[in-house]
C-alpha positions as CSV (number, residue, x, y, z in Angstrom):
1,X,69.1,134.8,76.6
2,X,69.4,135.9,80.2
3,X,72.7,135.4,82.0
4,X,72.2,133.8,85.4
5,X,75.0,135.8,86.9
6,X,72.9,138.9,87.0
7,X,72.1,140.2,90.5
8,X,68.5,141.1,90.1
9,X,65.5,138.8,89.4
10,X,64.2,138.4,85.9
11,X,60.5,137.7,85.1
12,X,59.5,135.7,82.1
13,X,56.1,135.3,80.4
14,X,56.2,131.5,80.6
15,X,54.1,129.3,78.4
16,X,52.3,126.4,79.9
17,X,54.7,123.5,80.3
18,X,53.9,120.0,79.1
19,X,52.8,117.8,81.9
20,X,54.5,114.4,82.4
21,X,52.6,111.3,83.4
22,X,55.3,109.6,85.4
23,X,54.7,109.3,89.1
24,X,57.0,110.1,91.9
25,X,56.6,109.6,95.6
26,X,55.9,112.8,97.4
27,X,57.4,112.2,100.8
28,X,60.4,113.5,102.7
29,X,62.5,113.0,105.7
30,X,64.4,116.0,107.1
31,X,67.0,113.5,108.3
32,X,67.2,111.5,105.1
33,X,66.9,113.0,101.7
34,X,64.2,111.9,99.2
35,X,65.6,111.9,95.7
36,X,63.5,111.1,92.6
37,X,65.1,109.8,89.5
38,X,64.0,109.8,85.9
39,X,61.0,107.6,85.1
40,X,61.2,104.3,83.4
41,X,60.8,104.3,79.6
42,X,57.3,103.8,78.3
43,X,56.3,102.2,75.1
44,X,56.1,105.1,72.6
45,X,56.3,105.2,68.8
46,X,57.8,107.3,66.1
47,X,58.5,111.0,66.6
48,X,56.9,111.0,70.1
49,X,59.4,108.5,71.3
50,X,62.3,110.5,69.7
51,X,61.2,113.7,71.4
52,X,60.7,112.1,74.8
53,X,64.1,110.4,74.6
54,X,65.8,113.6,73.5
55,X,64.2,115.7,76.4
56,X,65.0,113.1,79.1
57,X,68.6,112.9,77.8
58,X,69.0,116.6,77.8
59,X,68.1,116.8,81.5
60,X,69.9,113.6,82.6
61,X,72.1,114.1,85.6
62,X,70.4,117.5,86.4
63,X,69.2,118.0,89.9
64,X,66.5,120.4,91.2
65,X,65.8,121.1,94.9
66,X,62.1,121.4,95.8
67,X,61.6,123.3,99.1
68,X,57.9,123.7,99.7
69,X,56.2,122.2,102.8
70,X,56.0,118.5,103.3
71,X,53.4,117.0,100.9
72,X,53.3,120.0,98.5
73,X,56.2,119.1,96.2
74,X,54.6,116.1,94.5
75,X,53.1,117.9,91.5
76,X,56.3,119.6,90.5
77,X,58.2,116.5,91.1
78,X,56.0,114.5,88.7
79,X,56.4,117.2,86.0
80,X,60.2,117.4,86.3
81,X,61.0,113.7,86.7
82,X,58.9,113.0,83.5
83,X,61.5,115.2,81.8
84,X,64.4,113.3,83.2
85,X,65.3,115.7,86.0
86,X,66.4,114.4,89.4
87,X,64.4,116.0,92.2
88,X,65.6,116.4,95.8
89,X,62.9,117.2,98.4
90,X,64.2,119.5,101.1
91,X,61.2,121.3,102.7
92,X,62.5,124.7,104.0
93,X,59.3,125.8,105.7
94,X,56.6,124.2,107.9
95,X,53.1,125.3,108.7
96,X,51.9,126.1,112.2
97,X,48.4,127.2,113.5
98,X,47.7,130.9,113.6
99,X,46.3,132.8,116.5
100,X,42.8,133.1,114.9
101,X,42.5,129.5,113.7
102,X,39.9,128.5,116.3
103,X,37.8,131.6,115.5
104,X,37.4,130.6,111.8
105,X,34.3,128.3,112.1
106,X,32.2,130.9,113.9
107,X,33.3,133.5,111.4
108,X,32.4,131.4,108.4
109,X,28.8,130.8,109.8
110,X,28.3,134.4,110.9
111,X,24.6,135.1,110.4
112,X,25.3,138.4,108.8
113,X,26.9,136.5,105.9
114,X,29.8,137.4,103.6
115,X,29.9,138.9,100.1
116,X,33.1,137.0,99.6
117,X,35.6,134.7,101.3
118,X,39.0,135.4,99.8
119,X,41.4,132.5,99.8
120,X,44.9,133.3,98.6
121,X,47.1,130.1,98.8
122,X,46.7,126.4,98.8
123,X,47.6,126.3,102.5
124,X,44.9,128.9,103.2
125,X,42.5,126.7,101.2
126,X,43.3,123.7,103.4
127,X,42.8,125.7,106.6
128,X,39.6,127.3,105.3
129,X,38.1,123.9,104.4
130,X,38.8,122.7,107.9
131,X,37.0,125.7,109.4
132,X,34.2,125.5,106.8
133,X,33.5,121.8,107.6
134,X,33.6,122.6,111.4
135,X,31.0,125.3,110.7
136,X,28.7,122.8,109.1
137,X,29.6,123.6,105.5
138,X,27.5,126.7,105.0
139,X,26.9,128.2,101.6
140,X,29.6,130.8,101.0
141,X,30.9,132.6,97.9
142,X,34.6,132.0,97.6
143,X,37.2,133.9,95.5
144,X,40.5,132.0,94.9
145,X,43.6,133.8,93.9
146,X,44.6,131.2,91.3
147,X,44.5,127.7,89.9
148,X,46.6,126.1,92.6
149,X,44.4,127.5,95.3
150,X,41.2,126.5,93.4
151,X,42.7,122.9,93.1
152,X,43.2,122.8,96.8
153,X,39.6,123.8,97.4
154,X,38.2,121.1,95.1
155,X,36.0,119.2,95.0
156,X,34.2,120.5,98.1
157,X,34.3,124.2,97.1
158,X,34.2,125.6,93.6
159,X,35.4,129.2,93.5
160,X,32.9,131.7,92.2
161,X,35.7,134.0,91.1
162,X,39.4,134.0,90.1
163,X,41.4,137.0,88.9
164,X,43.1,137.2,85.6
165,X,46.5,137.0,87.3
166,X,47.3,135.0,90.4
167,X,48.3,137.7,92.9
168,X,46.7,139.8,95.6
169,X,47.0,143.0,93.6
170,X,44.9,141.7,90.7
171,X,42.4,140.1,93.0
172,X,41.9,143.5,94.7
173,X,41.3,145.2,91.4
174,X,39.0,142.6,89.8
175,X,36.9,141.2,92.7
176,X,33.3,142.2,92.0
177,X,31.9,144.2,94.9
178,X,28.5,145.1,93.7
179,X,28.0,148.9,93.4
180,X,31.8,149.3,93.9
181,X,31.7,149.1,97.7
182,X,28.3,150.6,98.4
183,X,29.4,151.4,101.9
184,X,32.1,153.8,100.7
185,X,29.3,156.3,99.9
186,X,28.0,157.8,103.2
187,X,24.6,158.6,101.5
188,X,24.1,155.0,100.3
189,X,21.6,152.9,102.1
190,X,23.5,149.7,101.0
191,X,25.9,148.3,103.6
192,X,29.5,147.8,102.8
193,X,30.2,144.3,101.2
194,X,31.7,142.1,103.9
195,X,34.8,140.1,103.0
196,X,36.3,137.3,105.1
197,X,40.0,136.9,104.6
198,X,41.5,133.8,106.3
199,X,45.2,134.5,105.9
200,X,48.8,133.6,106.9
201,X,50.0,135.7,109.8
202,X,52.9,136.7,107.6
203,X,50.9,137.8,104.6
204,X,51.1,141.4,103.6
205,X,48.1,143.7,104.1
206,X,47.8,144.2,100.3
207,X,44.4,142.4,100.0
208,X,42.7,143.9,103.1
209,X,43.9,147.4,102.4
210,X,43.1,147.3,98.8
211,X,39.5,146.0,99.3
212,X,38.9,148.4,102.1
213,X,39.9,151.2,99.8
214,X,37.2,150.0,97.4
215,X,34.6,150.3,100.2
216,X,34.6,146.7,101.5
217,X,34.5,145.7,105.2
218,X,37.3,143.2,105.5
219,X,37.7,140.8,108.4
220,X,41.2,139.2,108.4
221,X,41.9,136.1,110.5
222,X,45.4,135.0,110.9
223,X,44.6,131.3,110.7
224,X,48.1,129.9,110.1
225,X,51.8,130.8,109.8
226,X,54.9,129.5,108.1
227,X,58.1,129.0,110.0
228,X,61.6,128.3,108.7
229,X,63.1,124.8,109.0
230,X,66.2,125.3,111.1
231,X,68.1,122.1,110.4
232,X,68.5,119.4,107.7
233,X,70.9,116.5,107.6
234,X,74.4,117.0,106.3
235,X,73.7,114.5,103.4
236,X,70.6,116.4,102.3
237,X,72.4,119.8,102.4
238,X,75.4,118.5,100.5
239,X,73.1,117.2,97.7
240,X,71.2,120.6,97.7
241,X,74.4,122.6,97.4
242,X,75.5,120.5,94.4
243,X,72.2,120.9,92.6
244,X,71.7,122.9,89.4
245,X,68.5,124.7,90.6
246,X,66.9,125.5,93.9
247,X,63.2,126.4,93.9
248,X,61.4,128.8,96.3
249,X,57.7,129.0,96.9
250,X,57.8,131.7,99.6
251,X,60.0,134.4,101.2
252,X,60.3,132.2,104.3
253,X,62.0,129.5,102.2
254,X,64.5,132.0,100.9
255,X,65.4,133.0,104.5
256,X,65.8,129.4,105.5
257,X,68.1,128.6,102.5
258,X,70.4,131.5,103.4
259,X,70.6,130.3,107.0
260,X,71.1,126.7,106.2
261,X,73.3,126.8,103.1
262,X,75.9,129.2,104.5
263,X,76.3,130.6,101.0
264,X,77.4,134.3,100.9
265,X,75.5,136.1,98.1
266,X,78.6,138.3,97.7
267,X,81.2,135.5,98.1
268,X,83.1,133.5,95.6
269,X,81.4,130.1,96.2
270,X,79.2,129.1,93.3
271,X,75.5,129.3,93.7
272,X,72.8,127.2,92.0
273,X,70.3,129.0,89.8
274,X,67.2,130.0,91.7
275,X,63.6,129.6,90.4
276,X,60.8,131.3,92.3
277,X,57.1,130.7,92.0
278,X,56.4,134.4,91.7
279,X,57.5,138.0,92.3
280,X,57.1,138.0,96.1
281,X,59.7,135.2,96.5
282,X,61.9,136.8,93.9
283,X,61.9,140.1,95.8
284,X,63.0,138.2,98.9
285,X,65.9,136.8,96.9
286,X,66.8,140.3,95.7
287,X,66.6,141.7,99.2
288,X,69.4,139.4,100.3
289,X,71.4,139.6,97.0
290,X,71.0,136.1,95.7
291,X,72.3,135.9,92.1
292,X,70.6,134.2,89.1
293,X,67.0,134.5,90.1
294,X,64.2,133.7,87.7
295,X,60.4,133.9,88.2
296,X,57.3,133.7,85.9
297,X,55.4,136.8,85.0
298,X,52.2,135.1,86.1
299,X,52.5,133.0,89.3
300,X,51.5,129.4,89.2
301,X,52.8,125.9,88.7
302,X,52.9,126.0,84.8
303,X,55.0,129.2,84.8
304,X,57.2,127.9,87.7
305,X,57.9,124.7,85.8
306,X,58.9,126.7,82.7
307,X,61.4,128.9,84.6
308,X,62.9,125.9,86.2
309,X,63.5,124.4,82.8
310,X,64.9,127.8,81.6
311,X,67.3,127.8,84.5
312,X,68.5,124.3,83.7
313,X,69.0,125.3,80.1
314,X,71.0,128.4,81.1
315,X,73.1,126.4,83.5
316,X,73.9,124.0,80.7
317,X,74.8,126.8,78.3
318,X,77.1,128.4,80.9
319,X,78.9,125.1,81.4
320,X,79.3,124.7,77.7
321,X,80.9,128.2,77.5
322,X,83.2,127.4,80.4
């Protein structure tokens, strides 16, 4: 068992969590908190009812803060409320248009064509679809970084490729580039495979640099950006500070939490446990010294749900010891 008082982040190979079928409203107001409660009991029988009741009881009174952008917390909220967890929506980031957003439609319909369009987040998928539709929905071959991104593209676009692990490093290694970037060989008559990368302005250069090193010609367009939310209501913040777990889906959310919460990573005030969607957000937590950070070995909603539940369990164990 991992003690949540450790300073550095801990990754877990998380099994797919069971999905709940209870619904929860996915809306929020920065000025007024949106809190979901446990679902109403359903008609179950035998051992199924016993297991469901036991799990809901185990998480009764537990609160998790969901901090993704407005409209993106609903899936996790449904999963957690089905397990009896109370969820507080407090979006810590918001999306703004990027400098290259208007150039995306022309890029998508470039007559020279693209070997791949690489889409690396659900928000990038949304922005890409807008540009693709504005371009007249041309035939393009899309690579999605993971299941969440593929879901955001559906049903209009079905990815032709997804890597074995949902991160840029694995996508770089596994993306098929024909004769391994024919353009990297000066004697080759084949042109370099062209890759379009509609990205966040704050995304690292991992994808473009990695594919370029394999011989691809990468065009990056900064189509959107994410900005920190700078204020929330006192009521919302008080509920968040009293929560058991705070979730982070991006480094920007970590920075916003530090600014808004006023918690000193090195101070005596108690922290909630922190559950990140993947290693990038966990590194942001480590960089500011947040304690008790967990993240799944493989990014994605299933793994994220699992580490949230592990964090709740660890909090409960710590309270029992205390």
